[in-house]
Every structure is written in structure tokens, then in C-alpha cells.
VOPAGU-2260 file (C-alpha; in pm, 1 decimal, decimal comma):
REM VOPAGU-2260
SITE   aa  ch    i         X         Y         Z
SITE  MET   A    0   -1462,3   -1023,9    1708,6
SITE  ASN   A    1   -1778,7    -803,3    1722,6
SITE  ALA   A    2   -1828,1    -456,3    1548,3
SITE  SER   A    3   -1644,1    -236,3    1815,3
SITE  ASN   A    4   -1311,7    -419,4    1758,7
SITE  PRO   A    5   -1085,1    -228,0    1545,5
SITE  ILE   A    6    -923,3    -314,2    1191,4
SITE  GLY   A    7    -555,3    -388,6    1152,5
SITE  VAL   A    8    -369,9    -206,9     876,2
SITE  PHE   A    9      23,6    -295,4     791,5
SITE  ASP   A   10     314,9    -179,3     558,4
SITE  SER   A   11     698,1    -254,0     542,5
SITE  GLY   A   12     695,8     169,7     655,3
SITE  VAL   A   13     500,9     399,8     650,4
SITE  GLY   A   14     343,1     381,3     249,8
SITE  GLY   A   15      25,4     202,8     350,5
SITE  LEU   A   16     -89,0     531,1     483,1
SITE  SER   A   17    -148,4     639,2     187,6
SITE  VAL   A   18    -406,9     319,0     216,4
SITE  LEU   A   19    -525,6     379,3     603,3
SITE  HIS   A   20    -630,2     760,7     452,5
SITE  GLU   A   21    -846,8     631,8     220,1
SITE  ILE   A   22    -972,7     353,3     447,9
SITE  ARG   A   23    -994,0     681,1     627,2
SITE  LYS   A   24   -1252,8     838,1     512,4
SITE  ALA   A   25   -1432,8     524,5     390,7
SITE  LEU   A   26   -1520,9     437,5     751,6
SITE  PRO   A   27   -1512,2     754,0    1009,0
SITE  GLY   A   28   -1600,0     544,2    1313,0
SITE  GLU   A   29   -1423,7     258,3    1284,8
SITE  ASN   A   30   -1120,0     233,4    1536,0
SITE  LEU   A   31    -731,3     160,2    1278,5
SITE  LEU   A   32    -371,5      17,4    1393,8
SITE  TYR   A   33    -148,0      66,3    1187,8
SITE  VAL   A   34     195,8    -109,8    1160,1
SITE  ALA   A   35     483,9     -33,9    1021,1
SITE  ASP   A   36     786,3    -262,2     984,5
SITE  SER   A   37    1041,8      27,7     914,3
SITE  GLY   A   38    1325,7    -156,1    1106,1
SITE  HIS   A   39    1260,6    -436,4     770,2
SITE  ALA   A   40    1206,7    -205,6     470,2
SITE  PRO   A   41    1213,9    -248,3     180,5
SITE  TYR   A   42    1078,3    -552,3     164,6
SITE  GLY   A   43    1100,3    -533,3    -251,8
SITE  ASP   A   44    1498,2    -678,4    -222,9
SITE  LYS   A   45    1411,9    -968,3      88,3
SITE  SER   A   46    1363,6   -1303,8      29,2
SITE  ARG   A   47     994,1   -1432,3       4,4
SITE  GLN   A   48     977,9   -1647,9     280,6
SITE  PHE   A   49    1146,4   -1374,5     492,9
SITE  ILE   A   50     833,1   -1136,2     387,9
SITE  GLU   A   51     585,6   -1403,1     430,8
SITE  ALA   A   52     689,1   -1447,5     789,1
SITE  ARG   A   53     684,8   -1077,7     899,1
SITE  SER   A   54     380,4   -1039,7     773,6
SITE  ILE   A   55     301,0   -1376,9     993,1
SITE  ALA   A   56     400,1   -1212,4    1287,7
SITE  ILE   A   57     231,5    -855,2    1244,6
SITE  SER   A   58     -85,6   -1015,8    1182,3
SITE  GLU   A   59     -66,3   -1213,7    1500,1
SITE  PHE   A   60      61,2    -904,4    1659,6
SITE  LEU   A   61    -284,5    -709,4    1536,0
SITE  VAL   A   62    -464,2   -1016,0    1646,8
SITE  ASN   A   63    -357,4    -999,6    1985,5
SITE  GLN   A   64    -473,2    -655,0    1967,8
SITE  HIS   A   65    -809,5    -785,6    1884,3
SITE  ALA   A   66    -840,1    -684,2    1559,6
SITE  LYS   A   67   -1173,1    -761,2    1398,9
SITE  ALA   A   68   -1056,6    -779,0    1029,5
SITE  ILE   A   69    -627,6    -727,7     804,9
SITE  VAL   A   70    -601,8    -537,5     646,3
SITE  VAL   A   71    -228,3    -554,7     393,2
SITE  ALA   A   72    -136,8    -248,3     273,0
SITE  CYS   A   73     182,4    -366,9      76,0
SITE  ASN   A   74     139,5    -479,4    -203,8
SITE  THR   A   75     505,0    -678,3    -223,7
SITE  ALA   A   76     366,3    -829,4     157,1
SITE  THR   A   77      17,9    -906,7     -21,9
SITE  GLY   A   78     250,1   -1120,9    -303,8
SITE  ALA   A   79     478,2   -1296,0     -79,9
SITE  ALA   A   80     234,5   -1382,7     243,2
SITE  ILE   A   81    -184,8   -1275,1     112,6
SITE  ALA   A   82    -278,2   -1722,0      61,6
SITE  THR   A   83     -60,4   -1773,5     384,0
SITE  LEU   A   84    -233,8   -1484,3     585,8
SITE  ARG   A   85    -596,7   -1611,9     449,3
SITE  SER   A   86    -552,5   -2013,8     567,8
SITE  ARG   A   87    -456,5   -1908,9     945,9
SITE  PHE   A   88    -643,5   -1635,9    1041,6
SITE  LEU   A   89   -1014,1   -1655,1    1032,7
SITE  MET   A   90   -1120,5   -1299,4     976,2
SITE  PRO   A   91   -1123,6   -1105,6     642,3
SITE  ILE   A   92    -812,5   -1010,9     498,3
SITE  ILE   A   93    -820,8    -739,4     263,8
SITE  ALA   A   94    -531,0    -785,5     -17,6
SITE  MET   A   95    -345,9    -475,9    -256,2
SITE  GLU   A   96    -394,1    -510,1    -634,0
SITE  PRO   A   97    -153,0    -256,3    -865,1
SITE  ALA   A   98    -471,2     -56,4   -1068,0
SITE  VAL   A   99    -466,8    -204,3   -1385,9
SITE  LYS   A  100    -837,5    -325,8   -1433,8
SITE  PRO   A  101    -945,3      79,1   -1425,1
SITE  ALA   A  102    -568,1     195,3   -1628,0
SITE  VAL   A  103    -696,4     -47,2   -1891,8
SITE  GLU   A  104   -1022,7     134,8   -1932,0
SITE  ASN   A  105    -877,6     496,1   -1885,0
SITE  THR   A  106    -554,1     455,6   -2159,9
SITE  LYS   A  107    -606,9     557,0   -2482,1
SITE  SER   A  108    -311,7     491,0   -2661,9
SITE  GLY   A  109    -291,0     142,4   -2537,8
SITE  VAL   A  110      24,8     182,6   -2292,7
SITE  ILE   A  111     -18,1     142,7   -1921,9
SITE  GLY   A  112     342,0     163,0   -1714,6
SITE  VAL   A  113     276,6     -11,3   -1360,6
SITE  MET   A  114     578,0      91,3   -1131,1
SITE  ALA   A  115     637,3    -110,2    -884,1
SITE  THR   A  116     879,6    -289,4    -632,1
SITE  SER   A  117    1052,6    -554,3    -843,7
SITE  ARG   A  118     945,8    -857,6    -586,0
SITE  THR   A  119     597,4    -733,1    -708,5
SITE  LEU   A  120     618,5    -760,3   -1037,8
SITE  ALA   A  121     797,8   -1050,4   -1003,8
SITE  SER   A  122     447,6   -1236,0    -775,2
SITE  ASP   A  123     228,0   -1460,2    -909,0
SITE  ASN   A  124     -57,3   -1186,3    -788,3
SITE  PHE   A  125      97,5    -968,2   -1073,8
SITE  VAL   A  126     246,5   -1215,3   -1362,4
SITE  ARG   A  127    -203,1   -1366,7   -1376,7
SITE  LEU   A  128    -322,2    -972,4   -1369,4
SITE  PHE   A  129     -32,9    -947,6   -1676,7
SITE  ALA   A  130    -176,5   -1310,8   -1860,7
SITE  ARG   A  131    -526,0   -1123,3   -1789,2
SITE  TYR   A  132    -508,3    -797,3   -1981,9
SITE  SER   A  133    -184,0    -859,1   -2181,3
SITE  ALA   A  134    -432,4    -896,9   -2512,2
SITE  GLU   A  135    -600,1    -562,4   -2441,2
SITE  VAL   A  136    -313,1    -340,4   -2417,6
SITE  GLU   A  137      28,1    -353,3   -2343,1
SITE  ILE   A  138     193,0    -358,9   -1961,1
SITE  LEU   A  139     459,2    -206,1   -1928,4
SITE  GLY   A  140     625,1    -320,1   -1529,2
SITE  GLN   A  141     883,7     -73,2   -1399,4
SITE  ALA   A  142    1071,5    -238,3   -1119,4
SITE  CYS   A  143    1118,0     198,7    -881,1
SITE  PRO   A  144    1451,3      42,5    -673,7
SITE  GLY   A  145    1515,7     371,4    -438,6
SITE  LEU   A  146    1186,6     524,3    -424,0
SITE  VAL   A  147    1088,0     310,1    -107,9
SITE  ASP   A  148    1372,7     453,3      87,2
SITE  GLN   A  149    1335,2     832,1     -47,1
SITE  VAL   A  150     961,4     801,9     162,5
SITE  GLU   A  151    1093,7     616,1     424,7
SITE  ALA   A  152    1323,4     897,8     425,6
SITE  GLY   A  153    1061,0    1169,5     382,0
SITE  ASP   A  154    1182,4    1319,1      87,1
SITE  LEU   A  155     905,9    1408,5     -64,1
SITE  SER   A  156    1052,4    1598,0    -393,7
SITE  GLY   A  157    1388,9    1641,1    -318,5
SITE  ASP   A  158    1706,7    1651,9    -590,1
SITE  LYS   A  159    1743,1    1306,1    -556,9
SITE  THR   A  160    1346,5    1143,8    -555,4
SITE  ARG   A  161    1307,9    1353,9    -846,4
SITE  LEU   A  162    1605,5    1229,5   -1035,7
SITE  LEU   A  163    1541,0     841,0    -981,7
SITE  LEU   A  164    1148,5     913,1   -1089,6
SITE  GLU   A  165    1248,2    1072,2   -1394,7
SITE  GLN   A  166    1474,5     720,4   -1478,4
SITE  TYR   A  167    1163,8     515,9   -1406,6
SITE  VAL   A  168     895,5     727,8   -1562,6
SITE  LEU   A  169    1044,6     867,9   -1876,1
SITE  PRO   A  170    1129,1     573,5   -2065,7
SITE  LEU   A  171     739,9     439,8   -1927,8
SITE  LEU   A  172     612,5     753,1   -2165,2
SITE  GLU   A  173     870,1     712,8   -2474,5
SITE  ARG   A  174     737,8     406,0   -2515,9
SITE  GLY   A  175     385,7     557,9   -2539,2
SITE  ALA   A  176     211,4     533,7   -2202,0
SITE  ASP   A  177     -30,1     734,2   -2139,3
SITE  THR   A  178    -155,3     562,7   -1759,2
SITE  ILE   A  179     107,1     512,7   -1433,2
SITE  VAL   A  180     -12,6     266,2   -1231,5
SITE  LEU   A  181     168,2     319,7    -882,8
SITE  GLY   A  182     186,7     -63,1    -763,1
SITE  CYS   A  183     374,6      69,5    -450,8
SITE  THR   A  184      98,1     177,4    -172,3
SITE  HIS   A  185     475,9     411,6    -114,4
SITE  TYR   A  186     453,0     581,1    -461,6
SITE  PRO   A  187     116,6     731,6    -384,7
SITE  PHE   A  188     370,5     991,4    -189,8
SITE  LEU   A  189     468,4    1094,9    -490,2
SITE  ALA   A  190     229,5    1117,2    -685,9
SITE  PRO   A  191     248,6    1543,4    -726,9
SITE  LEU   A  192     588,2    1530,5    -893,9
SITE  ILE   A  193     515,6    1214,4   -1072,2
SITE  GLN   A  194     215,9    1410,2   -1195,7
SITE  ASP   A  195     456,3    1716,2   -1296,2
SITE  ILE   A  196     711,0    1497,0   -1499,5
SITE  VAL   A  197     456,0    1310,4   -1676,9
SITE  GLY   A  198     243,8    1650,7   -1720,0
SITE  PRO   A  199    -159,9    1668,4   -1728,2
SITE  MET   A  200    -204,8    1395,5   -1986,2
SITE  VAL   A  201     -89,2    1144,8   -1846,0
SITE  ALA   A  202    -326,5     929,0   -1526,8
SITE  VAL   A  203    -147,4     886,8   -1258,8
SITE  ILE   A  204    -407,1     619,8   -1011,7
SITE  ASP   A  205    -350,4     375,5    -700,4
SITE  SER   A  206    -595,9     123,6    -568,4
SITE  ALA   A  207    -577,6     255,0    -239,8
SITE  ALA   A  208    -958,0     372,6    -237,8
SITE  ALA   A  209   -1066,4      67,4    -381,3
SITE  VAL   A  210    -908,5    -123,8    -130,8
SITE  ALA   A  211   -1117,7     110,4      83,4
SITE  ARG   A  212   -1463,4      17,5     -81,6
SITE  GLN   A  213   -1310,9    -364,0     -51,5
SITE  LEU   A  214   -1287,1    -327,1     309,3
SITE  HIS   A  215   -1584,5    -162,0     370,1
SITE  ARG   A  216   -1825,1    -398,6     181,4
SITE  ARG   A  217   -1676,4    -724,7     344,6
SITE  LEU   A  218   -1741,7    -592,2     728,9
SITE  GLU   A  219   -2093,6    -458,0     597,5
SITE  VAL   A  220   -2129,0    -834,2     496,7
SITE  GLY   A  221   -1983,3    -965,4     802,7
SITE  ASP   A  222   -2241,3    -753,2     978,3
SITE  LEU   A  223   -1904,6    -577,0    1171,5
SITE  LEU   A  224   -1910,1    -240,2    1030,8
SITE  ALA   A  225   -1899,0     -12,3    1363,5
SITE  ASP   A  226   -2135,0     279,3    1447,5
SITE  ALA   A  227   -2070,1     508,5    1206,1
SITE  SER   A  228   -2144,1     856,8    1360,6
SITE  GLY   A  229   -1906,4     763,1    1590,2
SITE  SER   A  230   -1529,0     893,7    1528,0
SITE  GLY   A  231   -1317,8     673,1    1513,2
SITE  THR   A  232    -924,1     661,8    1645,1
SITE  GLU   A  233    -582,3     582,0    1572,7
SITE  PHE   A  234    -287,5     377,9    1688,8
SITE  PHE   A  235      45,4     395,2    1536,6
SITE  TRP   A  236     358,8     110,2    1579,1
SITE  THR   A  237     677,8     106,8    1387,0
SITE  SER   A  238     923,1    -140,3    1403,8
SITE  GLY   A  239    1184,6     108,2    1354,3
SITE  THR   A  240    1288,8     365,9    1604,4
SITE  PRO   A  241     966,4     511,2    1700,2
SITE  ASN   A  242    1109,7     919,6    1774,8
SITE  GLN   A  243    1227,7     903,7    1404,6
SITE  ALA   A  244     966,9     716,3    1367,8
SITE  LYS   A  245     681,4    1051,6    1422,5
SITE  PRO   A  246     745,1    1324,1    1246,0
SITE  LEU   A  247     745,4    1167,2    1001,0
SITE  VAL   A  248     425,7     934,5     984,9
SITE  SER   A  249     286,7    1263,2    1154,4
SITE  GLN   A  250     362,7    1434,6     864,3
SITE  LEU   A  251     209,7    1202,6     625,3
SITE  TRP   A  252     -56,4    1155,0     839,8
SITE  GLN   A  253    -101,9    1563,7     830,2
SITE  ALA   A  254    -219,8    1566,9    1217,5
SITE  SER   A  255      62,9    1487,1    1544,3
SITE  VAL   A  256      38,2    1142,5    1648,6
SITE  GLU   A  257     226,4     938,2    1873,7
SITE  VAL   A  258     409,3     625,4    1747,6
SITE  TYR   A  259     474,4     320,4    1963,3
SITE  HIS   A  260     760,5      58,8    1934,7
SITE  LEU   A  261     594,6    -253,2    1759,1
SITE  PRO   A  262     698,1    -536,0    2074,7
SITE  THR   A  263     937,6    -761,8    1912,7
SITE  CYS   A  264     767,5   -1030,6    1759,3
């Protein structure tokens, strides 16, 4: 590994692009590789063993692309596979963690809601987070089946998406939540709609910027930061259909991009 090598990022689908945006802001000189495992999305209803196997396979692909670090831009994959990935690969492996700590610091009502997949809410990582902060605040976990599918379909503001969000968010408000944590990397793309539903007095937060900062720190400690004066590139792969993925990835990345088919792994 050396500083000129790229950074690998992967997610169950396109949601991790919300993290990739923050990485690009924090590290403008880095070359970025992104894998959307959309052919197997969503991960939220898959077994732990399946998610772990996919995470290993994609990480091996990124290693073969000479990645100097890997960002698991998926809360569900983090919960299922992060320990295994760190035991198998020597480079920095950066994980997601729902932004419960800043939510605890932000809340005035003492009640926070965490929107996530059922798999994330059941993970050891989240159980530990809950235990760490449950004495200070009331933490309401809300599983959100169907939301990942809406983002994968590019429906960020339609009636079906709004109805789903109201179904998940309004009960949190009724129980006093004044801070909503987006515990899935797909959900930040729905943040404008969520904010419209909850109103201006409720904070909506995610952890993408914190992950980008942690990546920066790990690369700096390892003397792996690229020359900041350069302009980094991005390459995108999908395990789905590239022709279908290209318009959605371009929409979410806010630039026209090419999307390549992920080799069988």
C-alpha cells in the first residue's frame, strides 16, 4: 500500500453514495472506488452469514483493485461483518455507526428515534450503543422496511415514499422524539422529505461526515494521505445491471458517471 492507492467504499446498493459525498469533501485528492451490491439489495432482510460473505467478497475485489483502505458504507454490513473483515484484511477498515452520540448531545426532550433496518437494530453494535446511552435518554428504534427499495428505485419524494416515511416517523414524534438518527446510508437521500414531515424543530442527523473524518485520521496516522493538491477520480461498479444503475448513480452523485459491472465475486 502507498499513498497514491485508491480508497474502496461499498454498500448494499447506492445508499453509500451519501458517505462517498462526504469522503470526497474531506479528501478531494483521493481516488475513490465504489461498489454498489444492488444485485443483492436490500441487506436488511438477509441472513448474517449472507451479508458477511458478500462483504468479504467485495472487500477482496477492492483489495485486488489495490485499495489502501476500505469503508463499509453500510450499517447492516458493519453489524454483520466488520469484525470478520478486520481480522482478514490488514488495511484500515472504517465502519459505520448510527449517530446516537451526537443525537444524545442534541436532544432537549430526552427522546431520540433511530431509523434503521431490522438487521442493524438487532446487531451487537446497536445493542452496545443502546446500552451505553439508554441511562441518559430514551432511544426508540424504528425498523423501516421498504425505504431502501424506494431509494434503489430512485423514488426520493413520491407519494409511496412519503407514506412509508410517515408510517415510520410519526410514531417517533408522538412518543416525544426531537432528534431523528438516520441509521442507514440510504436514508440521507430521503432527509429533505423526512425534514418536511417532522418540521423544523426536529433534528435529522446521520454519521457520514463523522465517517469521512475518521477515514482522514486513519490515513493520516498511516501516512497514506494522497497529495491534497491533486484532483481525485471516482470509479463505480454494481452487481446489478449497469445500464439501470447509471442514471440513478448519476442522479445521486450529481454528475454523469459510468457504472461498470462488478465481476462475479
